N, C-alpha and C positions, 0 to 999 in steps of 0.2 A: 425420271418422271418429267413429262412434258410441260412446258410453261404454258399457262392459260391466262388469257387477257381477263381483266376484270369485267364482269357483266352485271354487277348490281352494286348498291350503295355500300353494303358490308364488305364487298371485295375492295372497293375504293379506299375505305378506311384503312385497309392494311397497307396501303402504299402512301398513307398521309404522313407529313414530316415527323409527327409524334409517335409513329409505330416503328417496330423493329426493321420491317422491310424498307420503310421510309428513310431510317437512319443509314441502312446498308446502301441503299441507292444514293444518298447524299454524299457518303464517303467516296463512293465509286465515281460520282461527278466531280468531286474535288480533285481526285487524282487523274481524272480524264483531262481536266483543264491544263494539266502540266504539259500534255503532248497535243491536245486538240486546239487549234486556233480558235478564238472567241470573236465574234463581231463586236463592234463598239457599243452597241446597245445591250448586249448581254454582259459586257464588261461594266457598263454603268450600273446595271442591276446587281452584279456581284459586289462591287465596291460599296453600293448602298447598304447591302445586306451586311457587309463587314463593319461599317460604321455603326449601324443600328444595333447589331448584336453586341459590339463592344460597350455601347451605352447600356444595354440591358444588363450585361454581366456586372458592370459597375454598380448599378443601382440595386442589383440583388445582393451584391457584397455589403453595400452600405446598410440595407435594411435586414441583414442577417442577424439572428438572434444568438446563434453559436456556430462555430465552424463545422461541426458535423451535420449541420442542416444542409450543407452544400458539398456533399461527398462526390458529386458528380463534377466538381470543379476541376481536378486534374485532367479528366478526360476532355472537358470543355476547353481547357488550356490548349490541349493538343490540336483539337479540331479548329480552333480559331487560328491557331498559328499556321496550320496547314491550308486554311482558307486564304490567309494573307499571302503566303508564299505562292499558292497557285495564281492568285490575282496579279502578284508581282511578276511572274513568269509570262502570264498572258498579256500583261500590259508592256513588258520589255519586247515581246514578239511584235506588238503593234507599232511601238515607237520606232523600233529599228527597220520595220518594213514599210511603215506608212508615215514616219515623222515628217518627211519632207512635204507632205500635203497640206500641213497647217496645224495650228494648235489643238484642233479636235480630232486629230488623227487616232489618238488613244481613248476616245470618249470624252463626254462633257464633264464628267466628274473630275478627271485629271486635268482638263483644261480649266476648270473652276478653281481647283486648288492652286494650279500653277500660275493662274492670272490674278485671282481676287486676293488670295491669302498673301502672295508675294508682292502685290502692287505693282506688277510689272517689271520688278527689279530682280534679276537673277541673283545678284550678290545677296540681297536681303534673303531670298529663298534658300540659298546655300547655307547662310548663317543659322536661319531658323531651323532648318533641317538638322545642322550639326548639333544645335542646342538640344533639340528633341531627342536626337540619338544619344547624347551624352547624358541627359536626364534619365532616360529609360534605361541605358545599358549600365551606367556607373553607380547611379543612385538607388533608383526604385528596385531594379531587377536584382542587383547585387545584394542590397540589404534584406529583400523578402527572401531571396535564396538562402542567405545565411540564417536567418530566423527559421526558415522551413527545415534546414539541416540540423539545428540545434534542437528543435522541437521533435523532430523525428528521432534523434538519438536518445534524448530524455524519455521519450514515450517508450521506446523499445526497452531501455534499461529498466523503467519502472513497471513493466507489464507483468514479470513473474510475481512481484510483490503484491500487485493488485489482484491478480489471480488467486493467490493464496489467502488474501484478505476475504475475497468473495467466498472461497470455499470454507474459511473459518466461520464467517458470518452464517453460512447455509448450515454447517454442522452444529452451531450452537443454537439454531432455531430463530435467529434474528430475522432472517428473511426466508421466503419461500422458493420453490424450486424455480417457478416462472420468474420471479424477480431476479434470481441468480442468473438464469438463462438470459434475461434481458441485459443485465450488467455485462455478462461476459461478451455478448454480441457488440454492444456499445464500446467495450474495451478493444475488440477485434477491429472494429470500425475506426476508432481513433488511432490505433497504431498503423492501420493500412492507409489512413487518410494522410496522416503527416508523413509517411514514408513515400506515398505518391506525390505529395506536394514538394518534397525534396527533390525528385526527379523532374517534375513539371515545371519547376522554376528554370531548369536548363533549357526548356523549349523557348521561353521568352528571350533568354539571353542569346541563344542561337539565332532567333529571328532577328534581333537588333544586328548581329554580325552579318547575316545574310543580306539585310537591307542595305548595309554599307557597301558590300561587295556588289550587289545588283546595281546600285546607283553608280558606282565607279564604272562598271561595265557599260552601262546605258550611255554615260557621257562620252566615254572613249570611243565605244563602238559607234554611237550616233554620229560623232564628228567625222569618223573614218568613212562611214557610209555616205553621209551627206556630201562630203568634199570629193571623194573618189568616185563613187557610183552615180550621184546625182548632179555633180558639177556645181554645188552650191559654193558660195563665198564662205570664208572662214567665219566672218561675223554673223552671217545669216545662219549658217549651221550651228554656231555656238548658241545663239539665241533661241532657235527653234528646239534643238535637241536637249539644251540644258533646262529650258522652262518645262518641257514635258517630263523630264527625268525627275527634276525636284518636285514637280506636282505629284508624280507617282511616289516619290519618297515620302511626301507629307501625308498623302491619303493612305499610306500603309503605317506610317509612324504614329499618327494620331490614334488609330484604333489600338495599336500596339501599347501606346502608352496608357490608354484607358483600361486594357486588360491587365497590364502590369501593376496599376494602381489597385484594381480589384484584388489581384493576387496578395499585394502588400497588406490590404485591409484585413483579408481573411486570416493570413498567418500571424499578424500582429494582434488580432482580437483575442486569442488565447482563450482564458477561461472566463472572460467578461461576459456576464449575462445581459441579455437585451440587444437591440440593435444599436448600431454604432452611433447614431445621432442622439439616442437616449442616454447612452453611456457617457458621451462627451458632454452633454448639457447637465446631466447630473454631477459629474465630477468637476467640471470646470466652473459651474454656476451654483454649486451646492452650498457654498458658504459666502457670507458677506464680506469677510475680512479681505481675501484675495481680490474681489471686485473693487472694494474701496481703494486698495492700494494701487491697483491698475488705473483707476480714475485719477488718483493723485498724481501718479507718473506722467500720465497724458496731459494733465493740466500744466505741470512744470515744464514739459516739452513745449507746450503751446506758447509759453512766456519767454522762451530762449530766443534771442535775436537771430534771424536768418532762416528759421523754420517757419513753414506756414501754420498759422495759428487756427484757422477754421477747421481743418480736419482733426486736429488734436482736440481742440475744444467740443467738437461733436462726439468723439469717441469718449473724452472724458465724462460728458453728460450722459451718454448711453450707460458707460459702466457705472457711474454713481447712481443713476436710477435703478439699475439692476441690483447694486449693493443695498440701496434703500428698501427695495422690494423683498430681497432675501432676508434682510434684517427683521422685518415685521411679518414675514411668512416663512419661517424656517422650515426645512425639509426634515421629516421624521426619518429615522435610520431605517425603519420598516414600514411598509404600507399598513395602514390601520386596518385591522379586519374587524367584522362585526362581531360583537360579543355573543358567544354561544352559551346557552344555558347549561349548568353543569348536569351531568347525567344523573338520573335518579338513583341508580345504582351501579356498582362497579361491573365491568364485564365478567362473564363467567370465566374467561380464560385467565383473569387475575388470579383465581383461586388455584390454577395449575402451577403457578410460579413457586419454586422450591428455593428456600434458603440453604446454601451449602453448610454454612456454620451459623448457628443462632445461640445466643446467650439470653436466657430469660431469668429475670431477676424478681425476687419478691419486693413488695413496696417498702421494706425497711432497709433494702440494699440499693435504691435508686440514687441515693446521694454519692455512691461510688463513681457512678457513670456520668453524673451531671452536677452542676453547680460549683461553687468556688472550692478550689483545692482537690477536685477530683483527678484521681491518677490512673483510672482504670483504662480510659480510651488511650491515654499516651502509652501505657504499658503494652496495650494490644497492638499499638502501631510497631513498637520496638520489638514485640514478639514476632510479627510477620517479617520485619527486616532481618532479624536474627536467624529465622528459619530459611528464608531465602538465601542468606549468605552461607549457611552451612550446608543445607540440603539441596540448593539449587532449584527449589520449588517454591513458588510464590503462592502463599495460602489465600483462598478467597476472602473477600471482605467479611468481617464478623458482625452480624447484625445483633444489636442490643435492644431488647424490649422488655417491658414489665409483664408480669403474669400474675394476676390477682388470685389465680387458683393455688400458687405457692404459698408457702409460710412466709411470714414477714422477713425472716433471715436466711431463707433458702434460695438456691439458684439451680438452674438446670442447663446443661450444655448438650445441644442438639446437633447432630451431624445428619443432613439431608432429611430434616423434620423428625428424625427419630432419635429419642433420648439416648445419649452416650454416657452420661455421667450426671451426678447430682450431688449437692453438698449443702453445708450450712456454715454461715459465717457470723461473727459478732462485730458489727461495723464500728462500735465504740472500743473494741478491745484489741489486743495484740496476741498472736498466736506464738507459743514458745515450744520448741522442740529440742531434745537432747541429741546431738550428733552420734551418740553411742547407740541410739535406737531404743533407749528406755524412756519411761515416763519422767518428765521433769519434777524435781523435788521443790515446788513452789506452790503457794496458795492460789487457787484459781479454779475455773471450770473445767473438768476434764474433757477432752475432745481427741479426735482422730484426725490427722492430717489428710485431707480428701484426695491429694494427688498420689502419695505413696503408701497411705495406710499406717503411718507411724504414730505411736501415741504422742499427744500434745496437750497443752493447757492454754486456756484463754486467760489472759491477765490484763488488769487495767493499765493504761499508758503510764501511769505513775511508777509502776514496778519494772519499767524497761531496763534501767541502769543496773538493777539488781540482778536481773536475768542475764545480762551481757557480762556482768562480772563473774558470774558462775560459769561462764563458758557456753551458755546456751544460745541457740539460734532463735532470733526475734523477727517475725514476719508480721507486716500490716496485712489487714483483710484484703486490699486490693492485689497485693503480690500473691497472697494464698490463691485467689481466684485466677490470676494470670497463669500461675504455675500449674493449676489443675488444667486449665485450658491448653497449655503447651503440651502436657502429656497426652491429653486426649487428640490434640491436632496431630502430634507425632505418630500415634497408633493409627490414625485415620487418613494419613497422607496418600496411601495407595488408593483409597476409595475417593479421595477428593480429586485426584489427578483424571480429569475428564478428557474426552476426545478434543473439545475445544482447547483446553489448557495445554495438552500436548502439541497442538498446532501452534499456539501462541509461543511455546518455548523454542520450537524450531524456526519460527518467523523471526524472533529476537536474537537468534545467533548472529555473530558477526558476519560481515560480508564475505570474508575469505573462507567461511565454512558453509556458505550457500550452495556451492558446487556440490559438496559432499552430500548435502540434503537432496539436491536434484538428482544425483546419480543413484541415490538409494531408494528414494520414494518417488513414484510408486512403482518403478521398473522392477526392483529387486525385493522389496518389502513394503507392506502397507503401513499406512499411519496407525491403523488400529493395532498392528503388531508391535510398533514402537511403543505405543501406550501400555501394552501388556508387559512388555519388557521393563519399562520405567516403573510400573506399579509394582512389579515382583521385587525390584531393587529397594524401592521405598517402603515396602512392606517389612523388610529387614533392616530398615534405617540405613541404607547405603545411599550416600549423597549422589544425586544425578547432576551435580553442577559441572562436571567434566563430560558435557554432553558430547562433544566431537569424539572423545575416546570411546564413548558408549556406542555412537553410531558407526565408528570404524569396527568395533566388535561385532555388531550386528552384521555389517556388510561382509565380514570374513566368515560368519558362520551360518548365514540364512540360506545357503545353497541346498539343493535336493530337498526342499520342503522340510527341513529339520523342525521339530517341535520346539515350542517356546521354551521349556525348561532347559533344554540343551543350549539354545542360543543365550539364555541367561547365564548359565554355568560358563560359557565362554567369555561373556562380558565381565563376569565376576573376576575371572582369571586375568583379563586385561586390567582390572581395577585393583590388582593385588596390592600395589603399593598404597593405595588410598585406603583400602580396607585394613591393612596391617597398621597403618598409622592411627586410624580411628580406634583400634582395639589395643594400642600399646598403653601400658600403665604408667604411672608417675615415675617408676624406677627405670623406664626406658626398655622394657621387654613386654612380650605378649605372654601372659599367664595362660597356659593350655591344660585342659583335661582331656586326654586322649581316650579313644575307644579301642578297647582291647581287640585282638584278632579275633576272639571268640564271638564277640558281638558284632564285629564287622561281617563275619560269615554268616551269622544268624540273620542279619538284615539283607545281605545279598541274596541268601537262599529264599527269603520270604518274598521276594519281588516276583510278581506274576504279571503276565500280559505281554503285549508286543512291545518291542524296544521303544517305540514313540510314545507309548502310554503305559508305563510301569505302575503298578499298584502294590502297596504293602499288605500282605495277608499274613501277619504274624499273630499267633494264638494270644488270646486276651491275657492269659496267665503270664506268658512271656513278656508282654508290653507292660504288665503291672510290675513285674520284676526289674525291668529296665527303669521304669519311672522312679522306683524306690531308690535304686542305687544311683541314678542321676541326681535326685534331690540330695542324697547323703554326700555325694562328691562336691556339688555346688555349695552346700552349707559348711562343709569343711574348708573349702577355698575361701568363703566369705569370712569365716572365723578368724582366718589369718590375714584378713584385709585385702584379699585378691578378688578382683571382679573377672573371674575366669571365662576362657572361650573354649567351647567344645570343638575338638578336631576330629575329623573322620574323613573317609574317602569321598571323592567326587560322586561316585555312583549312588551312594546312599544319603548324601548330604540332605537333599531335599525332604526325604521322607523322616530322617532324624530331626530336622527342624521343625516339621509338622508336630512331632510329639513334644519337642522342648518348648515350643510356643505355648502350649497348654499348661506346662509346669512352671517355667520361668520365661516369660515373653521377652524380658530384656537381655537374656543370654544369647550371645552370637554363636552361630554354628558355622564353621569354616571348613572348606576343603583343603587338602594339601597344596593344591594349585593356587590357592588364594593367600598363601603366606608369602610375602615379598622375600626374595632370595637374600637380601641383605638385612632382614629384619632379625632382632634378638628375640629369642623365645625361651621359655622356661616351663617344664612340665610340673604342674602342682598336683596332679591326680590323674588316676586312670579309672575307667569304668570297665 
């Protein structure tokens, strides 16, 4: 495509400094200065631009509200460094080629810096240049570079956790998709900015080293050219070329010092909100006590012999006045906002919020949840801690509220707004139960234990000792309610494990296991799939506390799009030791009720459908016969004091469990692979 000259105002705007073409032309001009000689007048213009741009960069950094508002700063550091180096090369060319002509051979800007700032003394100029070089190179640049390096490292290390937190907030509904997209973009900008600042700090450091080398070359080369080529005396050559060289060094080091200071301000600002001057004034002068102590210290120094009294007295007066003003006008921790009238009615979206677990009490039971001596809230806290330690799953908070529609002594337990259980208590009485399962032989009000359905009696507190002496179990009303809530929560754990709770469980894994999560999710398996596996385990009261082993089992078995039941079966086999330990009785062995080969074949032959979605199609009469024999075997084992486990093959375990759950939900159904190799077993029955 042929290059066309601009013919209109719109075409000229494309070549303006703020346009893309203007920026490209500016970079080309900077690179051209490295090889094309510049006349002194253009060199003066370039040096003026360098100084002014450095002041502008410093002022932008001072008034910056947050570092991410200046994301172009690393690129700007590169361009300003390239500008100074290009001007250094151009100045060196003029000094070496025309330095014998006089102090203005390299332009008036260099002459001004070499004459006015040095006071005509070359030694003073050299010392001043060395000091500026040390301050820039050893103090500001080195410190800001180290801060940028640490900030970049911490930002990159924290990036996965921040991304997972954004995903968790999005999945739980706390933020919308556009908010999550904006936060991800800000996170990417933050990590990219600090990473770029880590590298950009090396530009400034290299600029300081280059200035030292160029200055040495100018002095040595200028002396050689002046003495050998132009026949100048050593003193005249030293005075002329050293003055020009030091002036060139100063005119390049002062802008470099300004830009380095701006870089230090940007990287040290961190997460401080507001501009630098506002933060300094707010934090240094925000309290009267430090100002008063500073005023007292300045006053004491003014009284010391040998020190000038006037400056310290002036500073003491200023600090004391500021302390007095701050004492009578204290700053508020937060800016006062105009009071807003309360809304006339709650937003409609408030009605969409759902309590995961809610306990509703009649007015006669409110004393259990509040007031002096209330134990219910403390017992619920202990319940959540015990379930977390046992099952590896933290129950959602339990909301307790009154319900005038309930009876005075009635309560209702709701899971996701739906009633899961209901019962009645006597707040001024004690519930007595017989461990043998029969009704206690005591005077009182007959009742039924709401948690397990056992016969019980309500007795007055005065009869407590009598009941204990007879070997009965005595429970206060708060403990009865907590026990019922515990059983309902255990039955509903699979339902309570939401997508957000699954994400939280993964986020709270120790650091050494986060690599396992990253390798598995989402490349091999989805977070929703992990949720379904954990729900399947919790539904049968298998603890998910050993989450790393569960994730390893999922990773081993999730290939080739295997169905969730097959993955759950493999995970249960990996947890064989844990499952066997949970079903071991007090005598140290697992009591088993085995499934006979005839019933194994019956279940296997009744499975229909594809391998990934097998269904049980057993005739109803056959199912009825199985449930009768199952109930008889379990009752016989219970009569001997055994809490038996039903053992079957892995192929039919899930279908047998679905039947057993309707007959005896608390009975565990295990496959042969789920029995730990070193576990002790005893067969107590056969179906």
